[in-house]
Each structure stands twice: as structure tokens, then as C-alpha cells.
C-alpha positions in Angstrom: 19.4 -29.7 -24.1 16.1 -30.0 -22.3 13.8 -27.0 -22.2 12.7 -25.4 -19.0 9.8 -27.2 -17.2 8.0 -23.9 -17.1 8.3 -23.5 -20.9 7.1 -27.1 -21.4 4.1 -26.6 -19.2 3.4 -23.4 -21.1 3.6 -25.1 -24.4 1.3 -27.9 -23.2 -1.2 -25.3 -22.0 -1.1 -23.4 -25.3 -1.5 -26.7 -27.2 -4.6 -27.6 -25.2 -6.0 -24.0 -25.5 -5.4 -24.1 -29.3 -7.3 -27.3 -29.6 -10.2 -25.8 -27.6 -10.2 -22.7 -29.7 -10.2 -24.7 -32.9 -13.0 -26.8 -31.7 -15.0 -23.8 -30.6 -14.4 -22.1 -33.9 -15.6 -25.2 -35.8 -18.8 -25.3 -33.7 -19.4 -21.6 -34.0 -18.8 -21.4 -37.7 -21.0 -24.3 -38.5 -23.9 -23.2 -36.3 -23.6 -19.5 -37.4 -23.6 -20.5 -41.0 -26.8 -22.4 -40.5 -28.4 -19.5 -38.7 -27.3 -16.9 -41.2 -28.4 -18.9 -44.2 -31.7 -17.6 -45.7 -31.7 -14.5 -43.5 -33.5 -11.6 -45.3 -31.9 -8.3 -44.4 -33.7 -5.9 -46.7 -37.4 -5.5 -45.7 -39.5 -2.6 -44.4 -39.6 -3.9 -40.8 -35.9 -4.5 -40.8 -35.1 -1.1 -42.1 -37.1 0.4 -39.2 -35.1 -1.7 -36.8 -31.8 -0.7 -38.4 -32.8 2.9 -38.3 -33.4 2.6 -34.6 -30.0 1.0 -34.1 -28.3 3.8 -36.1 -30.2 6.5 -34.1 -29.1 5.0 -30.8 -25.5 4.7 -31.8 -25.6 8.3 -33.2 -27.0 9.5 -29.9 -24.2 7.6 -28.0 -21.5 9.1 -30.3 -22.9 12.6 -29.7 -22.9 12.2 -25.9 -19.4 10.6 -25.5 -16.0 11.7 -26.7 -14.9 8.1 -27.5 -16.5 4.7 -28.2 -15.3 3.3 -24.9 -18.2 1.6 -23.1 -20.4 1.2 -26.2 -20.3 -2.7 -25.8 -23.2 -2.7 -23.3 -25.4 -0.6 -25.6 -24.5 -2.8 -28.6 -25.3 -6.0 -26.7 -28.6 -4.6 -25.3 -29.7 -3.5 -28.7 -28.8 -6.9 -30.2 -30.8 -8.8 -27.6 -33.7 -6.4 -27.9 -33.9 -6.2 -31.7 -32.5 -9.6 -32.7 -29.7 -8.2 -34.9 -26.0 -8.7 -35.0 -24.4 -5.3 -34.4 -20.8 -4.6 -35.0 -19.0 -1.2 -34.7 -15.5 -0.8 -36.1 -13.1 2.1 -36.5 -12.4 3.6 -39.9 -9.3 1.4 -40.1 -11.3 -1.8 -39.5 -10.4 -2.4 -35.8 -13.4 -3.9 -34.0 -14.8 -1.6 -31.3 -17.8 -3.7 -30.3 -19.5 -6.8 -31.7 -22.5 -8.5 -30.3 -21.5 -11.9 -31.7 -18.3 -11.9 -29.6 -20.2 -12.5 -26.4 -21.5 -15.8 -27.8 -18.0 -17.1 -28.2 -18.0 -16.9 -32.0 -17.8 -14.0 -34.4 -18.5 -14.7 -38.1 -16.8 -12.5 -40.6 -18.2 -9.0 -41.1 -20.1 -8.1 -44.3 -17.9 -6.7 -47.0 -19.8 -3.4 -47.0 -20.9 -1.5 -43.8 -24.5 -0.7 -43.4 -23.7 2.9 -42.5 -21.0 5.2 -41.2 -21.7 6.9 -37.9 -20.1 10.3 -38.0 -22.0 12.8 -35.8 -19.7 15.6 -36.8 -21.3 15.8 -40.3 -24.7 14.1 -39.7 -27.9 15.8 -40.9 -26.0 17.7 -43.6 -26.7 20.8 -41.6 -24.1 23.1 -40.1 -23.8 24.7 -36.7 -24.5 28.0 -38.3 -27.9 26.6 -39.2 -29.1 26.6 -35.7 -31.7 29.2 -36.5 -33.3 26.9 -38.9 -33.2 24.1 -36.3 -35.0 26.2 -33.7 -37.4 27.5 -36.3 -38.3 23.9 -37.0 -38.9 23.3 -33.3 -41.2 26.3 -33.2 -43.2 24.9 -36.1 -43.5 21.5 -34.5 -44.5 23.0 -31.2 -47.1 25.2 -32.8 -48.7 22.2 -34.3 -49.4 20.8 -30.9 -46.9 17.8 -31.0 -43.7 16.9 -29.3 -40.4 18.1 -30.5 -38.7 15.5 -32.8 -35.4 14.2 -31.6 -33.8 12.9 -34.7 -32.6 14.1 -38.1 -32.8 17.8 -37.1 -29.7 19.8 -37.6 -26.3 19.2 -36.0 -25.9 16.5 -33.3 -25.7 18.7 -30.2 -28.9 20.6 -31.1 -30.6 17.6 -32.6 -32.2 17.1 -29.2 -32.5 19.7 -26.5 -30.6 18.0 -23.7 -27.3 17.7 -25.6 -24.4 18.7 -23.4 -26.6 19.7 -20.4 -25.0 19.0 -17.0 -27.0 17.8 -14.0 -27.0 21.3 -12.6 -28.2 22.7 -15.9 -31.0 20.2 -16.0 -32.1 21.1 -12.5 -32.2 24.7 -13.5 -34.3 23.8 -16.5 -36.7 22.0 -14.2 -37.0 25.0 -12.0 -37.6 27.4 -15.0 -40.2 25.0 -16.5 -42.2 24.8 -13.2 -42.1 28.6 -13.0 -43.4 28.8 -16.6 -46.2 26.3 -15.9 -47.2 28.1 -12.7 -47.3 31.5 -14.6 -49.4 30.0 -17.5 -51.8 28.5 -15.0 -52.1 31.7 -13.1 -53.1 33.5 -16.4 -55.9 31.0 -17.0 -54.0 28.6 -19.2 -53.7 25.4 -17.2 -50.2 23.9 -17.8 -48.0 21.2 -16.4 -44.4 20.1 -16.8 -43.6 16.9 -18.7 -40.4 15.4 -17.6 -38.6 12.5 -19.4 -35.5 11.0 -17.8 -32.4 12.6 -19.2 -34.3 15.1 -21.3 -35.2 18.7 -20.9 -38.6 19.4 -19.3 -41.5 20.4 -21.6 -44.3 22.8 -20.5 -47.6 21.3 -21.6 -50.5 23.7 -22.1 -54.1 22.5 -22.5 -55.5 23.4 -25.9 -59.0 24.6 -26.6 -59.1 22.1 -29.4 -60.3 18.6 -28.9 -60.1 15.3 -30.7 -63.1 13.0 -30.1 -64.1 15.0 -27.1 -60.6 14.8 -25.5 -58.6 18.0 -25.0 -55.1 18.0 -26.6 -52.0 19.3 -24.9 -49.3 21.0 -26.8 -45.7 21.8 -25.9 -45.4 25.6 -25.3 -41.9 26.4 -26.5 -42.7 29.8 -28.2 -40.2 32.4 -27.3 -42.7 35.2 -27.5 -44.8 33.8 -24.7 -44.3 36.1 -21.7 -44.5 33.1 -19.3 -41.6 31.3 -21.1 -38.2 32.3 -19.6 -35.4 32.5 -22.2 -33.2 30.1 -20.2 -35.7 27.2 -20.8 -34.8 27.0 -24.5 -31.2 28.2 -24.3 -28.5 25.8 -25.4 -26.1 24.1 -22.9 -22.8 25.7 -21.9 -21.0 23.0 -23.9 -23.1 23.7 -27.0 -22.2 27.4 -26.7 -18.5 26.6 -26.5 -18.7 24.4 -29.6 -20.8 27.1 -31.3 -18.3 29.8 -30.6 -15.4 27.6 -31.7 -17.1 26.7 -34.9 -18.1 30.3 -35.7 -14.5 31.4 -35.1 -13.1 28.7 -37.3 -15.7 29.4 -40.0 -15.1 33.1 -40.2 -11.3 32.6 -40.2 -11.6 30.2 -43.2 -14.1 32.6 -45.0 -11.9 35.6 -44.4 -8.9 33.7 -45.8 -11.0 32.8 -48.9 -12.3 36.4 -49.3 -16.0 35.4 -49.1 -18.5 37.8 -47.6 -20.7 36.5 -44.8 -22.8 37.6 -41.9 -23.1 36.3 -38.4 -26.6 36.0 -37.0 -27.7 34.9 -33.5 -30.9 33.1 -32.4 -31.7 31.9 -28.9 -28.1 32.0 -27.8 -26.5 30.3 -30.8 -24.7 32.1 -33.7 -24.9 31.2 -37.3 -22.7 32.1 -40.2 -24.7 32.7 -43.4 -23.7 34.1 -46.8 -24.5 37.7 -47.6 -26.2 36.5 -50.8 -27.5 33.0 -50.7 -27.1 32.6 -54.4 -23.3 33.3 -54.1 -22.8 30.6 -51.5 -20.6 28.0 -53.3 -18.7 24.8 -52.4 -15.9 26.9 -50.7 -18.4 28.4 -48.3 -19.9 25.0 -47.5 -16.5 23.4 -47.1 -15.3 26.1 -44.6 -18.4 25.6 -42.5 -18.2 21.8 -42.6 -14.5 21.8 -41.8 -15.1 24.2 -38.9 -17.9 22.0 -37.5 -15.7 18.9 -37.7 -12.8 20.5 -35.9 -15.1 22.1 -33.2 -17.0 18.9 -32.5 -14.0 16.4 -32.6 -13.0 16.8 -28.9 -16.6 16.3 -27.7 -18.0 13.5 -29.8 -16.9 10.0 -30.8 -14.7 9.6 -33.9 -16.3 8.2 -37.1 -17.1 4.5 -37.0 -18.5 1.9 -39.4 -21.7 0.1 -38.5 -22.2 -3.5 -39.7 -25.6 -5.2 -39.3 -26.6 -8.8 -39.8 -28.6 -11.7 -38.4 -28.1 -12.3 -34.7 -26.1 -15.4 -33.8 -28.3 -17.4 -31.4 -26.3 -20.7 -31.2 -27.2 -22.5 -28.0 -24.7 -25.2 -26.9 -27.4 -26.8 -24.6 -30.0 -27.3 -27.2 -30.6 -30.5 -29.2 -28.0 -30.9 -31.9 -25.8 -28.2 -30.4 -25.5 -30.1 -27.1 -24.4 -33.3 -28.9 -21.9 -31.4 -31.1 -20.5 -29.6 -28.1 -20.2 -32.8 -26.1 -18.4 -34.6 -28.9 -16.0 -31.7 -29.4 -15.3 -31.5 -25.7 -14.5 -35.2 -25.5 -12.1 -34.9 -28.4 -10.3 -32.0 -26.8 -10.1 -33.8 -23.5 -8.7 -36.9 -25.2 -6.0 -35.0 -27.0 -5.1 -33.1 -23.8 -5.0 -36.4 -21.8 -2.6 -38.0 -24.4 -0.3 -35.0 -24.5 -0.2 -34.6 -20.7 0.4 -38.4 -20.3 3.3 -38.4 -22.7 4.9 -35.2 -21.1 4.0 -36.2 -17.6 5.9 -39.5 -17.8 9.1 -37.6 -18.7 8.6 -35.2 -15.9 7.7 -37.8 -13.2 10.6 -40.1 -14.0 13.3 -38.0 -12.4 11.0 -37.1 -9.5 10.6 -40.9 -8.8 14.4 -41.3 -8.8 14.7 -38.4 -6.3 12.1 -40.0 -4.1 13.9 -43.3 -4.1 17.3 -41.7 -3.3 15.7 -39.7 -0.5 14.3 -42.9 1.0 17.7 -44.6 0.8 19.3 -41.6 2.6 16.6 -41.8 5.3 17.6 -45.5 5.8 21.2 -44.5 6.3 22.7 -44.8 2.8 24.5 -41.4 2.6 26.1 -42.5 -0.7 22.7 -42.3 -2.5 22.8 -40.2 -5.6 20.5 -39.5 -8.6 21.5 -39.5 -12.3 21.1 -36.0 -13.7 20.7 -34.9 -17.4 19.6 -31.6 -18.9 19.5 -28.1 -17.5 15.9 -27.5 -16.6 14.4 -27.0 -13.1 14.2 -30.8 -12.4 17.9 -31.2 -13.4 18.8 -28.3 -11.0 16.8 -30.1 -8.3 18.8 -33.3 -8.9 22.1 -31.4 -8.7 20.9 -29.7 -5.5 20.0 -33.1 -4.0 23.4 -34.6 -4.9 25.1 -31.6 -3.4 23.0 -32.0 -0.2 23.8 -35.7 -0.1 27.5 -34.9 -0.6 27.4 -32.3 2.2 25.6 -34.8 4.6 28.1 -37.5 3.8 31.0 -35.1 4.4 29.5 -33.7 7.6 28.9 -37.3 8.8 32.6 -38.1 8.1 33.7 -34.9 9.9 31.4 -35.8 12.8 33.0 -39.2 13.1 36.4 -37.7 12.8 35.5 -35.1 15.5 34.3 -37.8 17.9 37.6 -39.6 17.4 39.6 -36.3 17.8 37.6 -35.2 20.9 38.0 -38.6 22.4 41.7 -38.4 21.8 41.9 -34.9 23.2 40.0 -35.8 26.2 41.8 -39.1 26.8 45.3 -37.5 26.9 44.8 -34.9 29.6 42.5 -37.2 31.6 45.1 -40.0 31.5 47.8 -37.5 32.6 45.6 -36.2 35.5 44.7 -39.8 36.5 48.3 -41.0 36.4 49.7 -38.1 38.4 46.9 -38.4 41.0 47.4 -42.2 41.3 51.2 -41.8 41.6 50.7 -39.1 44.2 48.3 -41.3 46.2 50.8 -44.1 46.1 53.5 -41.8 47.3 55.6 -42.2 44.1 55.3 -38.5 43.1 55.1 -35.8 45.8 52.1 -33.5 45.5 54.1 -30.3 45.2 53.7 -27.0 43.4 55.1 -28.4 40.1 52.6 -31.3 40.1 49.7 -29.0 40.8 50.7 -26.6 38.0 50.9 -29.6 35.6 47.4 -30.8 36.7 46.0 -27.3 36.2 47.4 -27.1 32.6 45.7 -30.4 31.8 42.5 -29.2 33.4 42.7 -26.0 31.3 42.9 -28.0 28.1 39.8 -30.0 29.1 38.0 -26.8 30.0 38.9 -25.1 26.7 37.6 -28.1 24.7 34.3 -28.3 26.7 33.8 -24.5 26.3 34.2 -24.8 22.5 31.7 -27.7 22.4 29.3 -25.7 24.5 29.5 -22.6 22.3 28.7 -24.6 19.2 25.8 -26.4 21.0 24.4 -23.0 22.1 24.7 -21.6 18.5 22.9 -24.6 17.1 20.1 -24.3 19.7 19.7 -20.6 19.2 20.9 -19.9 22.8 24.2 -18.1 22.1 23.5 -14.9 23.8 25.2 -11.6 23.0 25.4 -8.4 25.0 26.0 -5.6 22.5 27.3 -2.2 23.5 29.3 0.5 21.8 32.9 -0.4 22.1 36.2 0.7 20.6 37.5 -2.1 18.4 41.1 -0.7 18.7 40.9 -1.1 22.5 39.7 -4.7 22.1 42.6 -5.5 19.8 45.0 -4.1 22.4 43.5 -6.3 25.0 43.7 -9.4 22.9 47.4 -8.7 22.1 48.2 -8.1 25.7 46.5 -11.4 26.8 48.4 -13.5 24.2 51.8 -11.8 24.4 53.1 -14.3 27.1 52.2 -17.2 24.9 53.8 -15.5 21.9 57.0 -14.8 23.8 57.1 -18.4 25.0 56.9 -19.5 21.3 59.6 -17.0 20.3 57.0 -15.2 18.1 56.7 -11.4 17.9 53.1 -10.3 18.5 52.2 -6.7 17.7 49.2 -4.4 17.0 48.7 -1.8 14.3 45.5 -0.4 15.9 45.7 3.3 16.6 42.7 5.5 15.8 39.4 4.8 17.7 37.1 2.4 15.9 33.6 2.6 17.5 31.1 -0.2 16.8 28.2 -1.9 18.6 29.5 -5.3 19.5 29.7 -7.8 22.3 33.2 -7.1 23.6 33.8 -10.5 25.2 32.7 -12.4 22.0 34.9 -10.2 19.8 37.9 -10.9 22.0 37.0 -14.6 21.9 36.9 -14.5 18.1 40.2 -12.6 17.8 41.8 -14.8 20.5 41.0 -17.9 18.4 42.7 -16.4 15.4 45.7 -15.1 17.3 46.2 -18.5 19.0 46.1 -20.3 15.7 48.6 -17.8 14.2 51.0 -18.2 17.1 50.7 -22.0 16.9 51.5 -22.2 13.2 54.2 -19.5 13.1 57.8 -20.8 13.6 60.2 -19.3 16.2 61.3 -15.9 15.0 58.1 -15.2 13.1 55.7 -12.3 13.4 52.0 -12.0 14.1 50.2 -8.7 13.6 46.7 -7.7 14.7 45.1 -4.6 13.2 42.0 -2.5 12.7 41.2 -0.7 9.5 38.0 1.2 8.4 36.5 -0.1 5.2 33.0 -0.5 3.5 31.0 1.3 6.3 32.7 -1.0 8.9 36.0 -2.2 10.1 38.4 -5.0 9.1 39.9 -6.9 12.1 42.9 -8.7 10.6 45.3 -11.3 12.0 48.3 -11.8 9.8 51.3 -14.2 10.2 54.3 -15.3 8.2 54.0 -18.9 9.3 53.5 -22.1 7.3 50.4 -21.0 5.4 47.5 -23.1 4.3 47.1 -25.1 1.1 44.5 -23.9 -1.4 42.5 -27.2 -1.2 41.8 -26.6 2.5 40.6 -23.0 2.2 37.0 -23.8 1.2 36.5 -26.0 4.3 38.6 -24.1 6.8 35.5 -22.8 8.7 33.7 -26.1 8.7 33.3 -27.4 12.2 35.6 -30.3 13.1 37.7 -29.7 10.1 41.5 -29.6 10.5 44.0 -28.8 7.7 46.6 -30.8 9.7 45.0 -34.2 10.4 47.8 -35.2 12.8 46.9 -35.4 16.5 50.1 -34.1 17.9 49.7 -31.8 20.9 51.8 -29.1 19.3 49.6 -28.7 16.2 46.5 -30.2 17.7 43.2 -28.7 18.6 39.6 -29.9 18.1 39.0 -28.1 14.9 36.2 -26.0 16.5 37.9 -22.6 16.9 37.5 -21.3 13.4 33.9 -22.5 13.2 33.1 -20.6 16.4 34.9 -17.5 15.1 32.7 -17.6 11.9 29.5 -17.9 14.0 30.6 -15.0 16.2 31.3 -12.8 13.2 27.9 -13.6 11.6 26.1 -12.9 14.9 27.4 -9.4 14.6 26.1 -9.2 10.9 29.7 -9.5 9.8 31.8 -12.0 7.9 35.2 -13.7 8.0 37.6 -14.4 5.1 41.0 -15.8 4.7 43.9 -15.5 2.3 46.9 -17.7 2.4 50.0 -19.0 0.6 51.9 -22.1 1.6 55.2 -20.9 3.1 54.2 -17.2 3.1 51.7 -17.2 6.0 48.0 -16.4 6.3 45.7 -13.5 6.9 42.3 -13.9 8.6 40.0 -10.9 8.3 36.7 -10.2 10.3 34.6 -7.4 8.9 32.3 -5.8 11.5 29.7 -3.1 10.5 30.3 0.3 12.2 28.0 2.8 13.8 25.7 3.0 16.8 22.6 2.2 14.8 23.7 -1.3 13.8 21.5 -4.0 15.4 23.2 -7.1 16.7 21.4 -10.4 17.2 21.0 -10.8 21.0 20.3 -14.5 20.5 22.2 -16.0 17.6 21.3 -19.2 15.9 23.8 -20.9 13.7 23.0 -21.5 10.0 22.6 -25.2 9.2 
């Protein structure tokens, strides 16, 4: 059994893609190995670069709750510092790797260069905030800038941790007020602003170096010009601080360890009552509390891998030749695979094209051999079914032309014969002759009307005039109109319609459809038989049924019964004749009302034709119906 064409194309695409991946991997591995060979990772300058990378990633982890989005920082640092940087989760899942953007990622070193875990960095605890700020005071007093790394816990390691835009604006305002206050008191001061950092109030010092006055950051809390809010922690830092202190005290209380809670510049610290008695349990409680408090606000622990930067350039010297050779190889393989598979795919299409051309030239017996069960095979079956339908319709058309010619010839011959005989004086032109001529004319008129209805349906010109009508009333009208014909044929025609059955329909067309069914039922019901016409609500609509106990229809005729020009009885006698158009017209009229027609029949037990029409005043009926091909 052939596979699906879609599956085959997918397999070919995957094969070509696999070849391209393998070729790329070969190039990348070879070139990366050359670049990595002889790389010296451990030297003083490299350690400084690696420290900068670690610091930037630590800052990112402190400012973000996840590692999502760190790719840009990793790639920027790799381009700037010339190092391969990779960050993975603790389980080894790669979060970001600067080598990936080059199309090749060599294996990571067996041992990470460092673990980035801002929850435990600096070996200090949140309760050591007092020590951190004391360190700031010492740095500020010495006249230098506040250090921003390796001081205390992450969110107090630099002043701007956790500050929102509104809090930064408030700090700018307070810093300017402090500078203005200091200047007014005879100590010229200015505000030093660094993007994303808290503002610093710089006060001129009386000291000088080589004749140049030195400025120092005035962060002393006892300066009357310095507002407390300028050095206060962020709201987020206070939330974390409160959570850590709560967790720390709960753990220490459970362990039965004495402690004291101190506060400095808005942050609390938990310290042992006697420092000498602070053991591992005390430190574990504080460290565990810090980890739990910081986890929702900082990135989870990650492993940092460092190596030489992969700088393979596919457009340089040897790389260009290697890339070109590999590309040609991949293209050659892809061409061979597609040529082999394409020939198998094109062969049935060529056969279909030839058969279609033969049909265009009039050979309606053209067929194509079909094998397999894929999309092309289904196309071949569909073509053969179409050719079969065209050939059958062509046969029916020819039979219809013969039938119509016969039906037209008989009444026309009768009319012409009577008129000639009357003109010659052989037959008197009396009332009986006129009645006979009118009957023959009515047969012609009925046949022409049927042909016209089908022509209008094919051209999309079959107009309907929908209005809300009672289907039970229409059934009574049809029964009354055909009762004389039924009585003449000794057939009992009755109606079972009783309750009102409102529906939006074209009353004339519904009567026409029912009339065709009733006429056929009377024609094929022997004397003494019965024909019943009824209305019954079902499936949000109504079934209009015409049942008889006549001769019935053989099962092989049922699938084609509503085809135009088709007649189950191929004889051309006037008693069972007809053009074979009535049921086709009835089917079109039912579909024009968004309905359907079905038939059930047993030979010798009669037939039942059922038209289902949707009910309700909101049903839309096609005002201009076009027959389906």
C-alpha cells in the first residue's frame, strides 16, 4: 500500500533537512575545534573578564524572577568580551548559549565555571543589612563612590534594587532637595545621576589632589540636609525583609534559640543575643529564610559555563570553500532524492493529463489505471467517476433527445392528421375533434414546460416567490386538482393532512412538485389501488409524502431515479410514458427550498416519495435557484 503523498513529501523534506543539519554540524564541529584548540582560559585578564560576566548575570538574576530574556544579555556580553557564555538550569537544560546563534554549539565543559544563585550570594544574610549600610557609610566617608558588587544580599548589594520608576523619581526629588540644602549652607553640592541607579549627592571637599578639589558622596544619615527617604530601601526590599525576618524568627523559635531583632535605615536584622553562641542552626535558619523570601523575586539558581568564543565565518577563506562544498553535496543528494520520488509522483499525473485530453477530443470512454490509496490514487478514482458520469449523462442526453422527439412527434402527427382530414372534409371539425386536438396540445405544452423549468434551473433563472403558506392547505389543493384523473384511472386518491403546517415556501412550486409525484403515483397504480398524500412534522420541518400501492420500483433504479431524462420503464408507450423530467424537476424544487427528496420502494408493494421542507417563518428560500451540476 502506498503512503500518503503528504507523508512522502514530509519524509523527503526531513531527509533533506537531516542532510543539511549533518553537514552544518560537520562544518561547525571542525571549525570550532580549530578555534578552541590552544585557548588559554586561566589568566589574570581572563579572570577579570569572567568576573564581569558573573557580575552582570548576577545583577540580571537579582532583577528578574526568571531567566527568560537573558539571551540578549548573553549574546551582547559574548560579542563584547570575546567569550562563549552558556547558562543552564541545575538539571542541565540550556537556558542561553552564545554559540547557538552561530549555528553550532560545541559540547559544554564538564565542570561549570560558577553557579549563579543570588539567594545565597555574598554569604551575608538579610539580617546583616546593618553591616551593609555601615559599609556604605565607611565608603562614603572616604570620599569615593559606593561599591556595587560583593556587598551583602542581592537586593541591597546596590541601592537601586527593587525600585520602581515612581520611587526613582521620588529619590531624584529628594536628592535635589538635599543638594539645594547643602549648597544653601555653604557646602556646594550637586546630584550625580546614573541611568537606572539611585541619585548621589556629591559635596565638594576642602581636600584637593594635585590642586583639584575632590567630590565625595554625602550619604551620612546624620547630615541634617539628607532626608531619610534618600537612603531608604525599596518597597519590594522591605517586603522581602519582612518575610525573611518572619521566617527566621519562626525557625529560631522552633529551635529554641535566643535572638534579637534590630532595625537600621528601614531594614530589620536578626542577630544572636550572644554572638559566640550563634551556631550552624542559627545560620541555617537565616539562610533558609532568605532563600524562601527571595525565591519569588529573583531568578532560580543556574550554572555558568565559559569558554572561547566560536567565531567561525562561513564567508572567509577556507570556511567559504568548505561551506560551498558541503552545500553542493547537500543539493546533489536532495536533487537525486527528489528526482527518484518525483518520477513516481508525476507518472500518474501524466496519465491523468492524457485521459483528460482524450475526453476533450470526445473519447468519453477514457479512463486511467489506479493503484494505491494515496491522494493521487483518490484523484484517479475521482477522474474515473467523473468520466463515468459524463458518459452516462451523454447516454441519457441522447436517449432524452430520442424520447423527446418521439413524444413531440406523436401529438404533432395527430394534430397534423386531424387538421388535414378536417381541411379535406374527411373529418368534421366538431366539438369532439377540438377536444382531441386540445389534449394533444396539452401534452406538448407540458413537455415544453418541463424542458423550460430545467433550462431555467441550469441558468440560475428559476425564480421563486416565497411566502408563509400552510402546507396542509397546499396538499388539499393538489389532491383536489388530481382527483378527476384518479377517478378516471379507478384509483382512490386521499389526503391525511389535518393540522396546520406553516412554512415559508413558493406555493405554486410546491404544488408543482407534489403534482409531479401524484401524477406518477396515479400512472403506476393499477385500477382499484390507493394513493395517499400527507403532511407530518419531523426534524424542525415537514415531510410531504406521496404513497401508493402500485407496481413499485426495482432497487437498481432507485439511485438514478432523480437523474434528468432517466426512466425506470424504457418503453415509450403513452400509458407509461413521459419524458423522464418530472422527478428531476421535483428534486430541484425541493432543494430550492433548502429541502430534500427521498424514495423508498418495493417491487409489487408500491412506493413512497417524501419531500422534507424546513419549517418556520425565519427560513430563507433561494429566490433565484441554480441547479447543481
